[in-house]
All heavy atoms as a GROMACS GRO file, in nm:
protein
  564
    1MET      N    1   0.576  -0.776   1.548
    1MET     CA    2   0.601  -0.780   1.406
    1MET      C    3   0.542  -0.656   1.342
    1MET      O    4   0.439  -0.608   1.383
    1MET     CB    5   0.543  -0.909   1.350
    1MET     CG    6   0.459  -0.894   1.225
    1MET     SD    7   0.397  -1.048   1.164
    1MET     CE    8   0.227  -1.016   1.185
    2ALA      N    9   0.607  -0.606   1.240
    2ALA     CA   10   0.558  -0.487   1.170
    2ALA      C   11   0.566  -0.510   1.020
    2ALA      O   12   0.673  -0.539   0.966
    2ALA     CB   13   0.641  -0.366   1.209
    3ILE      N   14   0.452  -0.501   0.956
    3ILE     CA   15   0.447  -0.507   0.811
    3ILE      C   16   0.428  -0.363   0.763
    3ILE      O   17   0.333  -0.296   0.803
    3ILE     CB   18   0.330  -0.595   0.761
    3ILE    CG1   19   0.341  -0.738   0.814
    3ILE    CG2   20   0.322  -0.591   0.609
    3ILE    CD1   21   0.455  -0.818   0.759
    4ILE      N   22   0.521  -0.318   0.684
    4ILE     CA   23   0.518  -0.182   0.630
    4ILE      C   24   0.458  -0.189   0.490
    4ILE      O   25   0.499  -0.272   0.409
    4ILE     CB   26   0.660  -0.122   0.622
    4ILE    CG1   27   0.737  -0.142   0.753
    4ILE    CG2   28   0.655   0.024   0.580
    4ILE    CD1   29   0.677  -0.080   0.873
    5ILE      N   30   0.362  -0.102   0.460
    5ILE     CA   31   0.302  -0.096   0.328
    5ILE      C   32   0.356   0.028   0.258
    5ILE      O   33   0.331   0.140   0.301
    5ILE     CB   34   0.148  -0.094   0.337
    5ILE    CG1   35   0.100  -0.219   0.410
    5ILE    CG2   36   0.087  -0.086   0.197
    5ILE    CD1   37  -0.049  -0.224   0.433
    6ASN      N   38   0.430   0.005   0.152
    6ASN     CA   39   0.501   0.113   0.082
    6ASN      C   40   0.425   0.163  -0.041
    6ASN      O   41   0.483   0.178  -0.149
    6ASN     CB   42   0.641   0.064   0.041
    6ASN     CG   43   0.729   0.039   0.160
    6ASN    OD1   44   0.739   0.121   0.250
    6ASN    ND2   45   0.794  -0.076   0.162
    7ILE      N   46   0.298   0.192  -0.024
    7ILE     CA   47   0.219   0.241  -0.137
    7ILE      C   48   0.273   0.376  -0.184
    7ILE      O   49   0.282   0.402  -0.304
    7ILE     CB   50   0.070   0.252  -0.100
    7ILE    CG1   51   0.011   0.112  -0.086
    7ILE    CG2   52  -0.007   0.331  -0.206
    7ILE    CD1   53  -0.134   0.110  -0.043
    8ASP      N   54   0.310   0.462  -0.090
    8ASP     CA   55   0.358   0.596  -0.127
    8ASP      C   56   0.483   0.590  -0.214
    8ASP      O   57   0.499   0.670  -0.306
    8ASP     CB   58   0.381   0.682  -0.004
    8ASP     CG   59   0.466   0.617   0.103
    8ASP    OD1   60   0.488   0.495   0.097
    8ASP    OD2   61   0.511   0.688   0.194
    9VAL      N   62   0.570   0.492  -0.188
    9VAL     CA   63   0.693   0.475  -0.268
    9VAL      C   64   0.656   0.439  -0.412
    9VAL      O   65   0.707   0.498  -0.508
    9VAL     CB   66   0.785   0.367  -0.207
    9VAL    CG1   67   0.903   0.338  -0.297
    9VAL    CG2   68   0.831   0.409  -0.068
   10MET      N   69   0.563   0.343  -0.426
   10MET     CA   70   0.524   0.301  -0.561
   10MET      C   71   0.445   0.410  -0.633
   10MET      O   72   0.460   0.427  -0.754
   10MET     CB   73   0.442   0.171  -0.554
   10MET     CG   74   0.522   0.049  -0.518
   10MET     SD   75   0.670   0.021  -0.619
   10MET     CE   76   0.599   0.002  -0.781
   11LEU      N   77   0.365   0.485  -0.560
   11LEU     CA   78   0.294   0.597  -0.622
   11LEU      C   79   0.393   0.698  -0.679
   11LEU      O   80   0.376   0.747  -0.791
   11LEU     CB   81   0.203   0.666  -0.520
   11LEU     CG   82   0.073   0.594  -0.486
   11LEU    CD1   83   0.005   0.663  -0.368
   11LEU    CD2   84  -0.020   0.590  -0.606
   12ALA      N   85   0.498   0.727  -0.605
   12ALA     CA   86   0.600   0.822  -0.651
   12ALA      C   87   0.672   0.766  -0.774
   12ALA      O   88   0.696   0.840  -0.871
   12ALA     CB   89   0.699   0.852  -0.539
   13LYS      N   90   0.707   0.638  -0.769
   13LYS     CA   91   0.776   0.576  -0.883
   13LYS      C   92   0.691   0.578  -1.009
   13LYS      O   93   0.741   0.592  -1.120
   13LYS     CB   94   0.815   0.432  -0.851
   13LYS     CG   95   0.932   0.420  -0.757
   13LYS     CD   96   0.968   0.274  -0.734
   13LYS     CE   97   1.088   0.262  -0.641
   13LYS     NZ   98   1.123   0.121  -0.616
   14ARG      N   99   0.560   0.561  -0.992
   14ARG     CA  100   0.468   0.557  -1.107
   14ARG      C  101   0.411   0.694  -1.140
   14ARG      O  102   0.331   0.708  -1.232
   14ARG     CB  103   0.354   0.459  -1.079
   14ARG     CG  104   0.396   0.317  -1.053
   14ARG     CD  105   0.462   0.254  -1.175
   14ARG     NE  106   0.487   0.114  -1.154
   14ARG     CZ  107   0.607   0.061  -1.133
   14ARG    NH1  108   0.714   0.138  -1.130
   14ARG    NH2  109   0.622  -0.069  -1.117
   15LYS      N  110   0.449   0.795  -1.061
   15LYS     CA  111   0.399   0.932  -1.080
   15LYS      C  112   0.246   0.933  -1.086
   15LYS      O  113   0.185   0.991  -1.175
   15LYS     CB  114   0.459   0.994  -1.205
   15LYS     CG  115   0.609   1.011  -1.195
   15LYS     CD  116   0.666   1.078  -1.316
   15LYS     CE  117   0.810   1.111  -1.290
   15LYS     NZ  118   0.904   1.042  -1.372
   16MET      N  119   0.188   0.866  -0.986
   16MET     CA  120   0.043   0.854  -0.977
   16MET      C  121  -0.004   0.916  -0.847
   16MET      O  122   0.063   0.904  -0.745
   16MET     CB  123   0.003   0.705  -0.982
   16MET     CG  124  -0.146   0.680  -0.987
   16MET     SD  125  -0.191   0.504  -0.984
   16MET     CE  126  -0.115   0.445  -1.134
   17SER      N  127  -0.118   0.980  -0.851
   17SER     CA  128  -0.173   1.041  -0.729
   17SER      C  129  -0.254   0.937  -0.652
   17SER      O  130  -0.297   0.835  -0.706
   17SER     CB  131  -0.263   1.159  -0.766
   17SER     OG  132  -0.382   1.111  -0.828
   18VAL      N  133  -0.276   0.966  -0.525
   18VAL     CA  134  -0.358   0.880  -0.441
   18VAL      C  135  -0.501   0.876  -0.496
   18VAL      O  136  -0.564   0.771  -0.497
   18VAL     CB  137  -0.357   0.930  -0.294
   18VAL    CG1  138  -0.449   0.848  -0.208
   18VAL    CG2  139  -0.217   0.929  -0.238
   19THR      N  140  -0.548   0.989  -0.545
   19THR     CA  141  -0.682   0.996  -0.602
   19THR      C  142  -0.695   0.904  -0.723
   19THR      O  143  -0.793   0.830  -0.736
   19THR     CB  144  -0.717   1.141  -0.643
   19THR    OG1  145  -0.701   1.225  -0.529
   19THR    CG2  146  -0.857   1.152  -0.697
   20GLU      N  147  -0.596   0.906  -0.810
   20GLU     CA  148  -0.598   0.821  -0.929
   20GLU      C  149  -0.596   0.673  -0.891
   20GLU      O  150  -0.670   0.593  -0.947
   20GLU     CB  151  -0.480   0.854  -1.021
   20GLU     CG  152  -0.483   0.776  -1.151
   20GLU     CD  153  -0.369   0.811  -1.245
   20GLU    OE1  154  -0.297   0.909  -1.219
   20GLU    OE2  155  -0.351   0.737  -1.343
   21LEU      N  156  -0.512   0.638  -0.794
   21LEU     CA  157  -0.506   0.499  -0.749
   21LEU      C  158  -0.640   0.458  -0.689
   21LEU      O  159  -0.691   0.349  -0.717
   21LEU     CB  160  -0.394   0.478  -0.648
   21LEU     CG  161  -0.379   0.336  -0.595
   21LEU    CD1  162  -0.345   0.238  -0.706
   21LEU    CD2  163  -0.272   0.330  -0.486
   22SER      N  164  -0.698   0.544  -0.610
   22SER     CA  165  -0.828   0.518  -0.549
   22SER      C  166  -0.933   0.487  -0.655
   22SER      O  167  -1.010   0.392  -0.643
   22SER     CB  168  -0.871   0.638  -0.466
   22SER     OG  169  -1.003   0.626  -0.422
   23GLU      N  170  -0.935   0.566  -0.759
   23GLU     CA  171  -1.032   0.546  -0.868
   23GLU      C  172  -1.005   0.417  -0.944
   23GLU      O  173  -1.098   0.343  -0.977
   23GLU     CB  174  -1.029   0.666  -0.963
   23GLU     CG  175  -1.084   0.792  -0.900
   23GLU     CD  176  -1.060   0.918  -0.982
   23GLU    OE1  177  -0.994   0.909  -1.089
   23GLU    OE2  178  -1.105   1.026  -0.938
   24ARG      N  179  -0.879   0.388  -0.973
   24ARG     CA  180  -0.844   0.267  -1.049
   24ARG      C  181  -0.874   0.139  -0.971
   24ARG      O  182  -0.915   0.040  -1.029
   24ARG     CB  183  -0.696   0.267  -1.086
   24ARG     CG  184  -0.661   0.364  -1.195
   24ARG     CD  185  -0.518   0.344  -1.236
   24ARG     NE  186  -0.478   0.439  -1.337
   24ARG     CZ  187  -0.368   0.427  -1.409
   24ARG    NH1  188  -0.286   0.326  -1.389
   24ARG    NH2  189  -0.339   0.517  -1.499
   25VAL      N  190  -0.853   0.144  -0.840
   25VAL     CA  191  -0.868   0.024  -0.757
   25VAL      C  192  -1.012   0.009  -0.708
   25VAL      O  193  -1.058  -0.102  -0.683
   25VAL     CB  194  -0.769   0.029  -0.638
   25VAL    CG1  195  -0.792  -0.084  -0.541
   25VAL    CG2  196  -0.626   0.025  -0.690
   26GLY      N  197  -1.083   0.121  -0.695
   26GLY     CA  198  -1.218   0.115  -0.642
   26GLY      C  199  -1.219   0.107  -0.490
   26GLY      O  200  -1.303   0.042  -0.431
   27ILE      N  201  -1.123   0.173  -0.429
   27ILE     CA  202  -1.112   0.178  -0.283
   27ILE      C  203  -1.128   0.324  -0.242
   27ILE      O  204  -1.086   0.414  -0.316
   27ILE     CB  205  -0.976   0.120  -0.237
   27ILE    CG1  206  -0.968   0.107  -0.086
   27ILE    CG2  207  -0.861   0.198  -0.290
   27ILE    CD1  208  -0.842   0.034  -0.037
   28THR      N  209  -1.191   0.346  -0.129
   28THR     CA  210  -1.213   0.485  -0.086
   28THR      C  211  -1.080   0.550  -0.048
   28THR      O  212  -0.984   0.482  -0.012
   28THR     CB  213  -1.307   0.492   0.036
   28THR    OG1  214  -1.243   0.430   0.147
   28THR    CG2  215  -1.441   0.426   0.007
   29MET      N  216  -1.079   0.682  -0.056
   29MET     CA  217  -0.960   0.757  -0.017
   29MET      C  218  -0.927   0.730   0.130
   29MET      O  219  -0.812   0.720   0.168
   29MET     CB  220  -0.981   0.906  -0.039
   29MET     CG  221  -0.986   0.946  -0.185
   29MET     SD  222  -0.826   0.937  -0.264
   29MET     CE  223  -0.743   1.072  -0.183
   30ALA      N  224  -1.031   0.718   0.213
   30ALA     CA  225  -1.010   0.694   0.356
   30ALA      C  226  -0.940   0.559   0.378
   30ALA      O  227  -0.845   0.551   0.456
   30ALA     CB  228  -1.143   0.696   0.430
   31ASN      N  229  -0.987   0.454   0.310
   31ASN     CA  230  -0.924   0.323   0.327
   31ASN      C  231  -0.783   0.320   0.269
   31ASN      O  232  -0.694   0.257   0.325
   31ASN     CB  233  -1.010   0.213   0.265
   31ASN     CG  234  -1.131   0.181   0.349
   31ASN    OD1  235  -1.133   0.206   0.468
   31ASN    ND2  236  -1.234   0.127   0.286
   32LEU      N  237  -0.762   0.389   0.159
   32LEU     CA  238  -0.628   0.396   0.102
   32LEU      C  239  -0.535   0.471   0.196
   32LEU      O  240  -0.419   0.432   0.214
   32LEU     CB  241  -0.634   0.465  -0.035
   32LEU     CG  242  -0.515   0.449  -0.126
   32LEU    CD1  243  -0.479   0.303  -0.146
   32LEU    CD2  244  -0.542   0.513  -0.260
   33SER      N  245  -0.585   0.574   0.260
   33SER     CA  246  -0.506   0.649   0.358
   33SER      C  247  -0.468   0.562   0.477
   33SER      O  248  -0.355   0.569   0.526
   33SER     CB  249  -0.585   0.771   0.404
   33SER     OG  250  -0.512   0.843   0.499
   34ILE      N  251  -0.561   0.479   0.522
   34ILE     CA  252  -0.532   0.386   0.633
   34ILE      C  253  -0.419   0.291   0.594
   34ILE      O  254  -0.327   0.267   0.672
   34ILE     CB  255  -0.660   0.309   0.673
   34ILE    CG1  256  -0.757   0.403   0.744
   34ILE    CG2  257  -0.627   0.189   0.761
   34ILE    CD1  258  -0.897   0.346   0.762
   35LEU      N  259  -0.424   0.239   0.472
   35LEU     CA  260  -0.316   0.151   0.425
   35LEU      C  261  -0.184   0.227   0.415
   35LEU      O  262  -0.081   0.180   0.461
   35LEU     CB  263  -0.351   0.096   0.286
   35LEU     CG  264  -0.453  -0.016   0.280
   35LEU    CD1  265  -0.490  -0.046   0.134
   35LEU    CD2  266  -0.400  -0.141   0.347
   36LYS      N  267  -0.190   0.344   0.356
   36LYS     CA  268  -0.070   0.426   0.335
   36LYS      C  269  -0.002   0.465   0.465
   36LYS      O  270   0.121   0.468   0.473
   36LYS     CB  271  -0.110   0.554   0.260
   36LYS     CG  272  -0.037   0.576   0.131
   36LYS     CD  273  -0.082   0.706   0.071
   36LYS     CE  274   0.015   0.808   0.112
   36LYS     NZ  275   0.021   0.936   0.086
   37ASN      N  276  -0.082   0.493   0.567
   37ASN     CA  277  -0.028   0.540   0.694
   37ASN      C  278   0.006   0.429   0.792
   37ASN      O  279   0.041   0.456   0.907
   37ASN     CB  280  -0.125   0.640   0.758
   37ASN     CG  281  -0.138   0.765   0.675
   37ASN    OD1  282  -0.042   0.811   0.615
   37ASN    ND2  283  -0.258   0.821   0.668
   38GLY      N  284  -0.006   0.305   0.747
   38GLY     CA  285   0.032   0.192   0.831
   38GLY      C  286  -0.064   0.162   0.945
   38GLY      O  287  -0.027   0.099   1.042
   39LYS      N  288  -0.188   0.206   0.933
   39LYS     CA  289  -0.286   0.184   1.039
   39LYS      C  290  -0.374   0.063   1.013
   39LYS      O  291  -0.456   0.027   1.096
   39LYS     CB  292  -0.371   0.308   1.058
   39LYS     CG  293  -0.286   0.430   1.086
   39LYS     CD  294  -0.349   0.523   1.181
   39LYS     CE  295  -0.259   0.645   1.192
   39LYS     NZ  296  -0.225   0.682   1.319
   40ALA      N  297  -0.359   0.000   0.896
   40ALA     CA  298  -0.443  -0.115   0.860
   40ALA      C  299  -0.400  -0.239   0.938
   40ALA      O  300  -0.282  -0.261   0.962
   40ALA     CB  301  -0.433  -0.142   0.711
   41LYS      N  302  -0.498  -0.316   0.980
   41LYS     CA  303  -0.473  -0.442   1.050
   41LYS      C  304  -0.472  -0.559   0.953
   41LYS      O  305  -0.419  -0.666   0.983
   41LYS     CB  306  -0.580  -0.467   1.157
   41LYS     CG  307  -0.584  -0.360   1.264
   41LYS     CD  308  -0.462  -0.368   1.351
   41LYS     CE  309  -0.470  -0.262   1.459
   41LYS     NZ  310  -0.346  -0.243   1.528
   42ALA      N  311  -0.532  -0.540   0.835
   42ALA     CA  312  -0.541  -0.647   0.735
   42ALA      C  313  -0.564  -0.584   0.598
   42ALA      O  314  -0.605  -0.468   0.587
   42ALA     CB  315  -0.655  -0.741   0.768
   43ILE      N  316  -0.538  -0.662   0.494
   43ILE     CA  317  -0.569  -0.621   0.358
   43ILE      C  318  -0.618  -0.744   0.283
   43ILE      O  319  -0.560  -0.853   0.296
   43ILE     CB  320  -0.447  -0.556   0.286
   43ILE    CG1  321  -0.486  -0.508   0.146
   43ILE    CG2  322  -0.328  -0.648   0.284
   43ILE    CD1  323  -0.382  -0.422   0.078
   44ARG      N  324  -0.725  -0.730   0.212
   44ARG     CA  325  -0.778  -0.841   0.133
   44ARG      C  326  -0.683  -0.867   0.017
   44ARG      O  327  -0.627  -0.773  -0.041
   44ARG     CB  328  -0.915  -0.807   0.077
   44ARG     CG  329  -1.022  -0.804   0.180
   44ARG     CD  330  -1.155  -0.778   0.115
   44ARG     NE  331  -1.256  -0.772   0.219
   44ARG     CZ  332  -1.384  -0.758   0.196
   44ARG    NH1  333  -1.427  -0.746   0.073
   44ARG    NH2  334  -1.468  -0.756   0.296
   45LEU      N  335  -0.668  -0.995  -0.016
   45LEU     CA  336  -0.581  -1.029  -0.128
   45LEU      C  337  -0.636  -0.970  -0.258
   45LEU      O  338  -0.558  -0.930  -0.344
   45LEU     CB  339  -0.565  -1.180  -0.139
   45LEU     CG  340  -0.484  -1.245  -0.027
   45LEU    CD1  341  -0.479  -1.396  -0.047
   45LEU    CD2  342  -0.344  -1.188  -0.019
   46SER      N  343  -0.766  -0.962  -0.271
   46SER     CA  344  -0.823  -0.903  -0.392
   46SER      C  345  -0.788  -0.754  -0.402
   46SER      O  346  -0.762  -0.703  -0.511
   46SER     CB  347  -0.975  -0.923  -0.396
   46SER     OG  348  -1.037  -0.865  -0.283
   47THR      N  349  -0.784  -0.685  -0.287
   47THR     CA  350  -0.743  -0.544  -0.286
   47THR      C  351  -0.596  -0.531  -0.320
   47THR      O  352  -0.557  -0.445  -0.400
   47THR     CB  353  -0.772  -0.480  -0.148
   47THR    OG1  354  -0.911  -0.494  -0.119
   47THR    CG2  355  -0.732  -0.334  -0.146
   48LEU      N  356  -0.513  -0.616  -0.262
   48LEU     CA  357  -0.370  -0.615  -0.292
   48LEU      C  358  -0.347  -0.642  -0.440
   48LEU      O  359  -0.266  -0.576  -0.505
   48LEU     CB  360  -0.297  -0.719  -0.206
   48LEU     CG  361  -0.147  -0.729  -0.222
   48LEU    CD1  362  -0.078  -0.596  -0.189
   48LEU    CD2  363  -0.092  -0.840  -0.134
   49GLU      N  364  -0.422  -0.738  -0.495
   49GLU     CA  365  -0.411  -0.769  -0.638
   49GLU      C  366  -0.448  -0.648  -0.724
   49GLU      O  367  -0.377  -0.615  -0.820
   49GLU     CB  368  -0.502  -0.887  -0.672
   49GLU     CG  369  -0.498  -0.927  -0.818
   49GLU     CD  370  -0.592  -1.041  -0.851
   49GLU    OE1  371  -0.667  -1.087  -0.763
   49GLU    OE2  372  -0.589  -1.084  -0.967
   50SER      N  373  -0.555  -0.579  -0.688
   50SER     CA  374  -0.598  -0.461  -0.764
   50SER      C  375  -0.495  -0.348  -0.757
   50SER      O  376  -0.470  -0.280  -0.857
   50SER     CB  377  -0.732  -0.411  -0.711
   50SER     OG  378  -0.832  -0.507  -0.732
   51ILE      N  379  -0.436  -0.330  -0.639
   51ILE     CA  380  -0.334  -0.226  -0.624
   51ILE      C  381  -0.211  -0.262  -0.708
   51ILE      O  382  -0.156  -0.176  -0.778
   51ILE     CB  383  -0.296  -0.208  -0.476
   51ILE    CG1  384  -0.414  -0.147  -0.399
   51ILE    CG2  385  -0.172  -0.120  -0.460
   51ILE    CD1  386  -0.397  -0.144  -0.248
   52CYS      N  387  -0.170  -0.389  -0.704
   52CYS     CA  388  -0.055  -0.432  -0.784
   52CYS      C  389  -0.082  -0.414  -0.932
   52CYS      O  390   0.006  -0.372  -1.007
   52CYS     CB  391  -0.022  -0.578  -0.754
   52CYS     SG  392   0.055  -0.604  -0.593
   53LYS      N  393  -0.204  -0.446  -0.976
   53LYS     CA  394  -0.240  -0.429  -1.116
   53LYS      C  395  -0.233  -0.281  -1.156
   53LYS      O  396  -0.176  -0.247  -1.259
   53LYS     CB  397  -0.380  -0.485  -1.140
   53LYS     CG  398  -0.424  -0.481  -1.284
   53LYS     CD  399  -0.561  -0.545  -1.300
   53LYS     CE  400  -0.605  -0.542  -1.445
   53LYS     NZ  401  -0.738  -0.601  -1.462
   54ALA      N  402  -0.291  -0.195  -1.073
   54ALA     CA  403  -0.293  -0.051  -1.104
   54ALA      C  404  -0.152   0.010  -1.105
   54ALA      O  405  -0.123   0.097  -1.187
   54ALA     CB  406  -0.381   0.022  -1.003
   55LEU      N  407  -0.066  -0.039  -1.014
   55LEU     CA  408   0.070   0.017  -1.003
   55LEU      C  409   0.173  -0.063  -1.084
   55LEU      O  410   0.290  -0.027  -1.084
   55LEU     CB  411   0.112   0.022  -0.856
   55LEU     CG  412   0.036   0.122  -0.769
   55LEU    CD1  413   0.076   0.106  -0.623
   55LEU    CD2  414   0.062   0.264  -0.816
   56GLU      N  415   0.125  -0.171  -1.150
   56GLU     CA  416   0.214  -0.257  -1.228
   56GLU      C  417   0.336  -0.299  -1.146
   56GLU      O  418   0.451  -0.272  -1.181
   56GLU     CB  419   0.257  -0.187  -1.357
   56GLU     CG  420   0.142  -0.155  -1.449
   56GLU     CD  421   0.184  -0.084  -1.576
   56GLU    OE1  422   0.305  -0.061  -1.596
   56GLU    OE2  423   0.094  -0.049  -1.654
   57CYS      N  424   0.306  -0.363  -1.031
   57CYS     CA  425   0.412  -0.407  -0.943
   57CYS      C  426   0.378  -0.542  -0.881
   57CYS      O  427   0.270  -0.594  -0.905
   57CYS     CB  428   0.436  -0.303  -0.833
   57CYS     SG  429   0.298  -0.284  -0.717
   58GLN      N  430   0.468  -0.594  -0.803
   58GLN     CA  431   0.450  -0.719  -0.732
   58GLN      C  432   0.415  -0.689  -0.586
   58GLN      O  433   0.451  -0.583  -0.534
   58GLN     CB  434   0.580  -0.801  -0.737
   58GLN     CG  435   0.617  -0.849  -0.877
   58GLN     CD  436   0.515  -0.948  -0.931
   58GLN    OE1  437   0.476  -1.042  -0.863
   58GLN    NE2  438   0.472  -0.924  -1.054
   59PRO      N  439   0.347  -0.782  -0.518
   59PRO     CA  440   0.316  -0.759  -0.376
   59PRO      C  441   0.440  -0.726  -0.293
   59PRO      O  442   0.434  -0.642  -0.204
   59PRO     CB  443   0.254  -0.892  -0.331
   59PRO     CG  444   0.193  -0.948  -0.455
   59PRO     CD  445   0.287  -0.908  -0.566
   60GLY      N  446   0.553  -0.787  -0.326
   60GLY     CA  447   0.676  -0.761  -0.253
   60GLY      C  448   0.729  -0.619  -0.271
   60GLY      O  449   0.809  -0.571  -0.191
   61ASP      N  450   0.682  -0.551  -0.376
   61ASP     CA  451   0.720  -0.411  -0.395
   61ASP      C  452   0.645  -0.321  -0.296
   61ASP      O  453   0.689  -0.210  -0.267
   61ASP     CB  454   0.687  -0.365  -0.537
   61ASP     CG  455   0.768  -0.439  -0.642
   61ASP    OD1  456   0.883  -0.478  -0.614
   61ASP    OD2  457   0.714  -0.459  -0.754
   62LEU      N  458   0.531  -0.370  -0.247
   62LEU     CA  459   0.447  -0.291  -0.158
   62LEU      C  460   0.463  -0.327  -0.011
   62LEU      O  461   0.445  -0.244   0.076
   62LEU     CB  462   0.299  -0.310  -0.195
   62LEU     CG  463   0.257  -0.263  -0.333
   62LEU    CD1  464   0.115  -0.306  -0.362
   62LEU    CD2  465   0.272  -0.113  -0.345
   63LEU      N  466   0.493  -0.455   0.016
   63LEU     CA  467   0.497  -0.504   0.154
   63LEU      C  468   0.640  -0.529   0.199
   63LEU      O  469   0.720  -0.585   0.126
   63LEU     CB  470   0.418  -0.636   0.165
   63LEU     CG  471   0.273  -0.629   0.121
   63LEU    CD1  472   0.210  -0.767   0.126
   63LEU    CD2  473   0.194  -0.532   0.207
   64GLU      N  474   0.669  -0.488   0.322
   64GLU     CA  475   0.802  -0.504   0.380
   64GLU      C  476   0.786  -0.545   0.526
   64GLU      O  477   0.701  -0.491   0.597
   64GLU     CB  478   0.874  -0.370   0.371
   64GLU     CG  479   1.012  -0.368   0.428
   64GLU     CD  480   1.075  -0.228   0.419
   64GLU    OE1  481   1.016  -0.138   0.357
   64GLU    OE2  482   1.181  -0.212   0.479
   65TYR      N  483   0.864  -0.642   0.568
   65TYR     CA  484   0.860  -0.686   0.708
   65TYR      C  485   0.978  -0.628   0.783
   65TYR      O  486   1.091  -0.630   0.735
   65TYR     CB  487   0.866  -0.839   0.715
   65TYR     CG  488   0.890  -0.890   0.856
   65TYR    CD1  489   0.788  -0.889   0.949
   65TYR    CD2  490   1.015  -0.934   0.895
   65TYR    CE1  491   0.811  -0.933   1.079
   65TYR    CE2  492   1.039  -0.977   1.024
   65TYR     CZ  493   0.936  -0.977   1.116
   65TYR     OH  494   0.959  -1.019   1.244
   66LYS      N  495   0.950  -0.574   0.900
   66LYS     CA  496   1.056  -0.527   0.989
   66LYS      C  497   1.025  -0.578   1.128
   66LYS      O  498   0.909  -0.579   1.170
   66LYS     CB  499   1.063  -0.374   0.992
   66LYS     CG  500   1.119  -0.314   0.867
   66LYS     CD  501   1.148  -0.168   0.886
   66LYS     CE  502   1.211  -0.113   0.759
   66LYS     NZ  503   1.249   0.026   0.775
   67ARG      N  504   1.129  -0.618   1.200
   67ARG     CA  505   1.110  -0.658   1.340
   67ARG      C  506   1.063  -0.537   1.417
   67ARG      O  507   1.091  -0.423   1.380
   67ARG     CB  508   1.240  -0.711   1.398
   67ARG     CG  509   1.286  -0.839   1.334
   67ARG     CD  510   1.423  -0.876   1.392
   67ARG     NE  511   1.479  -0.985   1.319
   67ARG     CZ  512   1.489  -1.109   1.367
   67ARG    NH1  513   1.449  -1.136   1.489
   67ARG    NH2  514   1.541  -1.205   1.296
   68ASP      N  515   0.996  -0.560   1.528
   68ASP     CA  516   0.943  -0.451   1.609
   68ASP      C  517   1.048  -0.347   1.643
   68ASP      O  518   1.025  -0.228   1.633
   68ASP     CB  519   0.879  -0.503   1.737
   68ASP     CG  520   0.741  -0.562   1.711
   68ASP    OD1  521   0.678  -0.524   1.610
   68ASP    OD2  522   0.697  -0.645   1.791
   69GLU      N  523   1.166  -0.392   1.683
   69GLU     CA  524   1.269  -0.296   1.723
   69GLU      C  525   1.319  -0.214   1.606
   69GLU      O  526   1.355  -0.099   1.620
   69GLU     CB  527   1.387  -0.365   1.795
   69GLU     CG  528   1.457  -0.474   1.716
   69GLU     CD  529   1.397  -0.613   1.736
   69GLU    OE1  530   1.293  -0.626   1.800
   69GLU    OE2  531   1.458  -0.709   1.685
   70GLU      N  532   1.317  -0.271   1.483
   70GLU     CA  533   1.357  -0.196   1.364
   70GLU      C  534   1.249  -0.096   1.324
   70GLU      O  535   1.279   0.015   1.281
   70GLU     CB  536   1.383  -0.291   1.246
   70GLU     CG  537   1.500  -0.382   1.262
   70GLU     CD  538   1.509  -0.483   1.148
   70GLU    OE1  539   1.444  -0.463   1.044
   70GLU    OE2  540   1.582  -0.581   1.162
   71ALA      N  541   1.124  -0.136   1.338
   71ALA     CA  542   1.012  -0.053   1.295
   71ALA      C  543   0.999   0.073   1.379
   71ALA      O  544   0.951   0.175   1.334
   71ALA     CB  545   0.882  -0.132   1.300
   72HIS      N  546   1.041   0.068   1.505
   72HIS     CA  547   1.028   0.184   1.593
   72HIS      C  548   1.148   0.278   1.591
   72HIS      O  549   1.145   0.380   1.654
   72HIS     CB  550   1.002   0.137   1.738
   72HIS     CG  551   0.874   0.062   1.751
   72HIS    ND1  552   0.752   0.122   1.734
   72HIS    CD2  553   0.847  -0.069   1.778
   72HIS    CE1  554   0.656   0.033   1.750
   72HIS    NE2  555   0.712  -0.084   1.778
   73GLU      N  556   1.251   0.241   1.518
   73GLU     CA  557   1.370   0.326   1.512
   73GLU      C  558   1.354   0.439   1.416
   73GLU      O  559   1.278   0.442   1.328
   73GLU     CB  560   1.493   0.241   1.471
   73GLU     CG  561   1.532   0.144   1.579
   73GLU     CD  562   1.649   0.055   1.538
   73GLU    OE1  563   1.694   0.063   1.423
   73GLU    OE2  564   1.694  -0.021   1.621
   0.00000   0.00000   0.00000
């Protein structure tokens, strides 16, 4: 199973930098980069809530499920 985190898409839509999101959410640039690059194994709901609040979006705008074979294509 592959959960894709589309933070970069929402950042572009909101014309917001990673640095600005990091400051608004209170998450380090390193941890935000891990989320952005799909290397995270988990995300706290409180972190997801803060990101959604900062980007004015819904969790479904950030999270996408793809089957393993789709994710590797």
